C-alpha positions in Angstrom: -17.1 12.2 -6.2 -20.1 11.4 -4.2 -21.6 8.1 -3.4 -25.1 7.2 -2.4 -25.5 4.4 0.1 -28.3 2.1 -0.9 -30.1 0.5 2.0 -31.0 -3.0 1.1 -34.1 -3.9 3.1 -34.6 -7.5 4.1 -37.4 -9.1 2.0 -40.3 -11.0 3.4 -39.0 -14.3 4.6 -40.7 -17.5 3.5 -42.9 -19.5 5.7 -40.2 -22.0 6.7 -38.0 -19.1 8.0 -40.9 -17.4 9.8 -41.9 -20.5 11.6 -38.4 -21.4 12.8 -38.1 -21.9 16.5 -36.2 -19.5 18.8 -33.7 -22.2 19.5 -32.7 -22.1 15.8 -32.7 -18.4 15.3 -29.0 -18.0 16.1 -28.2 -20.4 13.1 -30.1 -18.3 10.6 -27.6 -16.4 8.3 -28.3 -13.3 6.2 -27.1 -13.2 2.6 -26.9 -10.4 0.0 -28.3 -11.8 -3.3 -26.9 -10.1 -6.5 -26.7 -10.7 -10.2 -23.6 -10.6 -12.4 -24.0 -11.5 -16.1 -26.4 -14.4 -16.4 -25.5 -15.8 -12.9 -27.1 -15.2 -9.5 -24.8 -15.1 -6.5 -25.0 -14.6 -2.7 -22.5 -13.4 -0.2 -22.6 -13.7 3.6 -23.8 -10.3 5.0 -21.1 -10.3 7.8 -18.2 -8.8 5.7 -20.5 -6.5 3.6 -20.1 -3.0 5.0 -22.5 -1.3 2.6 -24.0 -1.3 -0.8 -23.4 1.9 -2.9 -24.1 3.2 -6.4 -21.1 2.8 -8.6 -18.9 5.8 -8.0 -16.7 7.9 -10.2 -13.1 6.4 -10.2 -9.6 7.5 -10.7 -7.7 5.0 -12.8 -4.5 3.5 -11.3 -1.5 2.6 -13.5 0.2 -0.8 -12.9 -2.9 -2.1 -11.1 -4.5 -5.5 -12.0 -6.8 -5.6 -15.1 -9.8 -6.2 -12.9 -9.3 -2.9 -11.1 -11.6 -0.1 -12.4 -9.9 2.6 -10.2 -10.0 4.4 -6.9 -13.1 6.1 -5.5 -13.7 8.5 -2.6 -16.1 7.0 -0.1 -16.8 9.6 2.6 -13.2 10.7 2.8 -11.6 7.2 2.4 -10.0 5.8 -0.7 -11.8 2.7 -1.9 -10.5 0.4 -4.7 -13.3 -0.5 -7.1 -13.1 -4.0 -8.8 -15.2 -5.3 -11.7 -16.7 -8.8 -11.0 -17.5 -9.1 -14.7 -13.8 -8.9 -15.5 -12.9 -11.3 -12.7 -15.4 -13.9 -14.1 -14.4 -13.2 -17.7 -17.9 -12.0 -18.7 -18.4 -9.6 -21.5 -17.9 -5.9 -20.6 -21.0 -3.6 -20.3 -21.6 -0.1 -19.2 -22.9 0.5 -15.7 -26.6 1.6 -15.4 -29.0 2.7 -12.7 -29.2 -0.8 -11.4 -25.4 -1.3 -11.1 -24.1 -1.4 -7.5 -20.8 -1.8 -5.7 -20.6 -4.2 -2.7 -18.2 -2.7 -0.2 -16.6 -5.8 1.4 -13.9 -5.6 4.1 -11.4 -8.5 3.8 -8.7 -6.8 5.9 -8.7 -4.0 3.2 -12.1 -2.6 2.1 -12.8 -3.3 -1.5 -15.7 -2.3 -3.7 -17.0 -5.1 -6.1 -19.2 -3.9 -9.0 -22.2 -6.1 -9.8 -25.0 -5.7 -12.3 -27.7 -5.4 -9.7 -28.5 -6.3 -6.0 -31.7 -8.3 -5.7 -32.3 -8.6 -2.0 -31.1 -9.5 1.5 -32.5 -12.9 2.6 -32.4 -14.9 5.8 -31.3 -18.5 5.2 -31.7 -21.6 7.3 -28.7 -23.9 7.6 -30.5 -26.7 5.8 -31.0 -24.4 2.8 -27.2 -24.3 2.2 -25.8 -27.2 0.1 -22.4 -28.3 -1.2 -21.1 -27.0 -4.6 -19.4 -30.3 -5.7 -20.7 -31.5 -9.0 -22.2 -28.1 -10.0 -21.8 -27.2 -13.7 -21.4 -23.5 -14.1 -19.4 -20.9 -16.0 -17.9 -19.7 -12.7 -14.9 -21.4 -11.1 -16.4 -23.4 -8.3 -13.2 -22.8 -6.2 -14.6 -19.3 -5.7 -17.8 -20.7 -4.2 -18.5 -21.8 -0.7 -22.0 -23.3 -1.1 -25.4 -23.2 -2.8 -28.6 -21.7 -1.7 -31.8 -23.4 -2.9 -35.1 -21.5 -3.4 -34.2 -18.2 -1.8 -35.0 -14.6 -2.8 -37.2 -15.8 -5.7 -34.3 -17.8 -7.3 -34.2 -21.6 -7.7 -30.4 -21.7 -7.1 -28.0 -19.1 -5.8 -24.2 -19.6 -5.8 -22.5 -18.4 -2.6 -19.3 -16.4 -3.3 -16.3 -16.9 -1.1 -14.7 -13.4 -1.6 -11.7 -14.3 0.6 -10.9 -17.3 -1.6 -11.6 -15.2 -4.7 -9.0 -12.7 -3.6 -6.5 -15.5 -3.1 -7.2 -17.1 -6.5 -7.8 -14.1 -8.8 -6.2 -11.1 -7.1 -3.0 -12.6 -5.7 -1.1 -9.3 -6.1 -3.6 -7.6 -3.7 -3.3 -10.5 -1.3 0.6 -10.9 -1.4 2.3 -7.5 -1.4 5.7 -6.4 -0.4 5.6 -5.1 3.1 7.4 -1.9 2.5 4.5 -0.2 1.0 2.0 -1.8 3.3 3.7 -0.8 6.5 4.3 2.7 5.2 0.6 3.0 4.3 -0.4 1.8 7.7 1.5 4.5 9.4 0.4 7.4 7.2 -3.3 6.6 7.5 -3.6 6.5 11.3 -6.6 8.3 12.8 -7.7 7.8 16.3 -11.3 6.7 15.3 -10.1 4.2 12.7 -7.5 2.9 15.0 -10.1 2.2 17.6 -12.3 0.4 15.1 -9.4 -1.7 13.9 -8.5 -2.6 17.5 -12.0 -3.8 18.2 -12.0 -5.8 14.9 -8.7 -7.5 15.6 -8.7 -7.9 19.4 -8.1 -11.7 19.0 -5.0 -11.3 16.8 -1.8 -9.3 16.5 -0.7 -7.4 13.5 3.1 -7.4 13.2 5.7 -6.2 10.7 8.2 -9.0 10.4 11.9 -8.6 9.4 15.1 -10.4 9.2 18.3 -9.8 11.3 21.2 -12.3 11.2 19.0 -15.0 9.6 16.5 -14.7 12.5 13.0 -13.5 12.1 11.7 -10.7 14.4 8.6 -8.6 14.4 7.3 -5.3 15.8 3.6 -4.5 16.4 2.3 -2.5 13.4 0.8 0.2 15.6 4.3 1.3 16.5 5.5 1.2 12.9 5.3 4.5 11.1 6.9 3.6 7.8 9.7 1.6 6.1 12.3 3.4 4.0 15.5 2.7 2.2 18.9 3.6 3.7 19.8 7.1 2.5 23.0 7.9 0.6 24.2 10.2 3.4 24.0 9.6 7.2 25.2 12.3 9.5 27.7 10.7 11.9 27.5 11.7 15.6 30.9 11.9 17.3 31.6 9.9 20.5 28.6 7.6 20.3 28.5 3.8 20.6 28.6 1.6 17.4 24.9 0.9 17.8 24.2 4.5 16.9 24.7 4.9 13.1 23.9 8.6 13.0 21.1 10.8 11.8 19.2 11.0 8.5 16.9 13.7 7.1 13.4 12.2 6.6 11.1 14.8 5.1 12.8 17.8 6.7 13.1 16.1 10.1 16.1 14.5 11.7 15.7 10.8 12.5 18.2 9.0 14.7 19.3 5.6 13.3 20.2 2.6 15.4 21.5 -0.8 14.1 19.3 -3.6 15.4 22.1 -6.1 14.8 24.5 -4.3 17.1 21.7 -3.5 19.6 20.9 -7.3 19.9 24.6 -8.0 20.1 24.7 -9.8 16.8 27.7 -9.7 14.4 27.8 -6.5 12.3 27.2 -6.6 8.5 27.5 -4.1 5.7 24.2 -2.7 4.5 23.1 -3.7 1.0 20.1 -3.2 -1.3 17.9 -5.4 0.9 18.6 -3.4 4.0 15.7 -1.2 5.3 15.0 1.3 8.0 11.8 0.6 10.0 10.7 3.9 11.5 9.1 3.2 14.9 7.3 5.5 17.3 6.6 5.4 21.0 4.5 8.3 22.1 6.1 11.4 20.5 9.5 9.8 20.1 10.6 8.4 16.7 13.7 6.2 15.9 14.8 4.4 12.7 15.9 0.8 13.2 18.2 -0.6 10.6 17.3 -4.2 9.5 18.8 -6.7 7.1 15.5 -7.0 5.2 11.8 -6.7 5.7 9.5 -9.7 5.2 5.8 -9.1 5.5 2.9 -7.9 7.6 1.6 -10.8 9.7 -1.8 -11.3 11.3 -1.2 -13.7 14.1 -4.0 -15.2 16.3 -3.3 -14.6 20.0 -3.5 -18.4 20.4 -0.2 -18.7 18.5 1.6 -16.2 20.7 3.5 -17.2 23.9 5.3 -15.1 26.5 9.0 -15.3 26.5 10.1 -17.6 29.3 11.0 -15.5 32.4 14.5 -16.9 32.7 15.4 -15.9 29.2 13.6 -12.6 29.2 15.6 -11.3 32.2 19.0 -11.9 30.6 21.3 -10.6 27.9 20.0 -9.3 24.6 16.6 -11.0 25.0 15.2 -8.3 27.3 13.6 -6.5 24.4 11.9 -9.8 23.2 8.7 -10.3 25.2 6.8 -12.8 23.1 7.3 -15.7 20.6 4.9 -16.5 17.7 4.7 -20.1 16.5 3.6 -20.2 12.9 3.4 -22.7 10.1 2.7 -26.4 10.4 3.7 -27.7 13.8 4.7 -24.2 14.9 8.2 -24.6 13.3 8.4 -21.0 12.2 9.4 -18.9 15.3 9.0 -15.1 15.2 10.4 -13.1 18.1 8.2 -10.1 19.0 10.2 -7.1 20.1 8.6 -4.8 22.8 9.1 -1.2 21.6 8.6 0.0 25.2 11.5 -2.2 26.4 13.6 -1.3 23.3 13.3 2.4 23.9 14.7 1.9 27.4 17.9 0.6 25.9 21.0 2.8 26.5 21.7 2.9 22.8 18.3 4.3 21.9 18.6 6.9 24.7 22.0 7.9 23.3 20.7 8.3 19.8 17.8 10.4 21.1 20.2 12.5 23.1 22.3 13.1 20.0 19.2 14.3 18.2 18.3 16.7 21.0 21.7 18.1 21.0 21.6 18.9 17.2 18.1 20.3 17.4 19.0 22.6 20.3 21.9 24.0 18.1 19.4 25.1 15.4 18.0 28.6 15.6 14.5 29.4 16.8 13.6 30.8 13.4 14.6 27.6 11.7 12.6 25.5 14.2 9.6 27.7 13.5 9.9 27.1 9.7 10.4 23.3 10.3 7.2 23.2 12.3 5.2 24.9 9.6 6.6 22.5 7.0 5.8 19.5 9.1 2.1 20.3 8.8 2.1 20.0 5.0 3.9 18.5 2.0 4.8 20.4 -1.1 4.5 18.4 -4.3 4.7 19.0 -8.1 1.5 17.9 -9.7 1.4 16.6 -13.2 -1.1 14.9 -15.4 -1.2 11.7 -17.5 -4.4 11.4 -19.5 -7.1 12.5 -17.1 -5.4 11.5 -13.9 -3.3 13.6 -11.5 0.0 12.5 -9.9 2.4 14.2 -7.6 6.1 13.9 -6.5 7.9 15.7 -3.7 9.1 19.1 -5.0 12.6 18.3 -3.6 12.9 15.3 -5.9 12.5 17.3 -9.1 15.7 18.9 -10.3 14.1 20.9 -13.1 11.3 20.9 -15.7 12.1 21.5 -19.4 10.2 21.5 -22.7 10.2 18.4 -24.9 12.2 19.2 -28.1 10.8 18.6 -31.5 13.0 15.6 -32.0 14.6 13.2 -29.5 18.0 11.9 -30.5 18.2 8.1 -30.7 21.2 6.2 -29.5 22.1 2.9 -31.1 21.5 -0.2 -28.9 19.6 2.0 -26.4 17.3 0.1 -24.0 13.8 -0.4 -25.4 12.2 1.7 -22.6 14.3 4.8 -23.6 12.6 7.3 -26.0 15.9 9.0 -26.7 18.3 11.5 -25.3 18.5 15.3 -25.3 21.4 17.7 -24.7 20.7 19.5 -21.5 23.3 22.3 -21.0 26.1 20.1 -22.4 25.1 16.9 -20.6 23.3 13.9 -22.2 19.9 13.3 -20.6 18.2 10.0 -21.2 14.4 10.5 -21.6 11.6 8.0 -20.8 7.9 8.4 -21.6 6.0 8.2 -18.3 2.9 7.0 -20.1 4.8 4.0 -21.4 6.4 3.4 -18.0 2.9 3.3 -16.4 1.3 1.2 -19.1 -0.9 4.0 -20.5 -1.7 4.6 -24.2 0.8 6.7 -26.1 -0.1 10.1 -27.5 1.3 12.4 -30.2 3.9 14.9 -29.0 2.3 18.3 -28.2 3.3 21.8 -26.8 1.9 21.1 -23.3 4.1 18.1 -22.6 7.1 18.6 -20.4 10.2 16.6 -19.3 10.6 16.3 -15.5 14.2 15.7 -14.5 15.1 13.5 -11.5 18.4 12.5 -10.0 18.3 8.8 -9.1 21.4 7.1 -7.7 23.5 9.8 -9.3 21.9 9.3 -12.7 19.9 12.2 -14.2 16.8 10.9 -16.0 14.0 12.8 -17.7 10.4 11.6 -17.8 7.9 13.0 -20.3 4.5 13.9 -18.8 1.3 15.3 -20.5 1.3 18.5 -18.5 2.9 19.9 -15.3 -0.1 21.4 -13.6 1.1 23.2 -10.4 3.2 23.1 -7.2 0.8 22.3 -4.4 1.0 22.4 -0.7 -1.0 19.4 0.7 -1.9 19.1 4.4 -0.6 15.9 5.9 -4.2 15.3 7.2 -5.3 14.9 3.5 -2.7 12.2 2.7 -3.6 8.6 3.3 -2.2 5.2 2.2 -2.7 4.1 -1.3 -4.6 0.8 -1.5 -2.2 -2.1 -2.3 -3.3 -3.4 -5.7 -0.2 -4.9 -7.2 3.4 -5.3 -6.1 4.8 -2.8 -8.6 2.1 -0.3 -7.9 2.5 -0.6 -4.1 6.1 0.4 -4.4 5.6 3.3 -6.9 2.3 4.7 -5.7 2.5 4.6 -1.9 0.1 7.4 -0.9 -3.0 9.3 -2.1 -3.8 12.9 -1.5 -7.6 12.8 -0.9 -8.7 16.4 -1.3 -12.5 16.2 -0.7 -13.5 19.8 -1.1 -11.8 20.0 -4.5 -13.0 16.5 -5.4 -9.5 15.5 -6.3 -7.5 12.3 -5.8 -3.8 12.9 -6.4 -1.7 9.7 -6.6 1.7 10.4 -4.9 4.7 8.6 -6.5 7.9 7.5 -4.8 10.6 8.9 -7.2 13.0 6.2 -6.1 10.8 3.6 -7.8 10.3 5.5 -11.0 12.7 3.1 -12.6 14.4 -0.1 -11.5 18.0 0.1 -10.1 19.5 -2.1 -12.8 17.8 0.1 -15.5 19.5 3.1 -13.9 22.8 1.5 -14.5 21.9 0.9 -18.2 21.0 4.6 -18.4 24.3 5.7 -16.9 26.1 3.6 -19.5 23.9 5.0 -22.2 24.8 8.6 -21.2 28.5 7.8 -21.3 28.1 6.1 -24.7 26.2 9.1 -26.1 28.8 11.5 -24.9 31.7 9.4 -26.4 30.0 8.8 -29.7 27.9 11.4 -31.7 24.3 9.9 -31.7 22.2 9.7 -34.8 18.9 11.6 -35.1 
């Protein structure tokens, strides 16, 4: 998938613009003028990164209807959105004039338009209010009107930030687990430098809840957010703060309870509890939280240093700043310094426990671990024309689809049926149906991929199992956040440029909701107790 950047050269500016005095030059703004349907629009040039031909896309299940798919833009994954669909205009095929405006609103997005007309310089007096305008477009999406520019009598100025808020709320309001995980997996030194320059007047924080208080950690120290594992390796003779060790993608991760570390009352973990994986230099630790809230962008003007008297005492030494948010600054978020946190004796003890266990491993095993750390092994399967992948360790087995699936009375609607797999009843779900794709007739290429989720074995029908593939970690990047459900299920994308492949990587733990797993467990028990009907 290749994209051609189209350089939009500024047109000849009218006499009024050319004769403007030097004192007013700083007030002149540049706008990209484009056409969509029968309407003419403009957008401020500032957030427009580039203008490209409409690229080939990979369709994304569970995304919003306005999303055409994902494209590869010079090694980066770019969501492509149809403005025609956003506005409710009739669909039409792209042609040679169609373009995608790449606009960065915190997350780069490509908006497909019918054609780009020009880039114009506009004087402040040429920008008017939109009130009272009669148009097919919701005026809430507009920020102004341009009169007699670019050869058009009237140009509506699109406010893409407001458009995202009004029409693409799922992109704008996502659960943080996928967001923070994506932020960690897509880190590159060059991109990090650009992001730092762009956000030097604000902090990006991952906020979370502990004992009904809100805390936050700078996102640059946040690698990912994961659920608590079923099994934690207990370490003898350690403080209560140190919960133990977990296996995270073939690496041991020490776990520390932030409640205990901050000297707060202990609490039993539940389905809302999360592990925030934080890094300082080369050292990584998992912090156990009550729940994770969101990713915050906080202007530095809303951040205050912790009063010296409080910062020097008790469990507040790790808290270095306070954010005052909301109306009147009533929402207080305590910012934890990772550097101070890593000096805590409990963190040091957890790291010492990890070192002890690692030293006990053989040199040969360490060598193999090091090799595995550089790549990830996934099972690749296809649904329609798109490729998806799951970690090979999550797949129990792959079996053929029988000619007939056995139907169980009163089975949940999402269940296709059950099969007898070596004496055990296996509920089977059609992955196409799960992801909102069109159904197809059964064929010899289809397979059932078997997963073990919360102790329940579940089979998912896929079009074809393609291969077992080793993917370098350098090729894996965050999946764009396009809807809340998609953000949980499809957290990453393998962007294999040389092969021109985009493989969407699924998180098996979100293949089916937890309450539905309980229904499936009951279904299996029922099917084993009562002979099902074909």
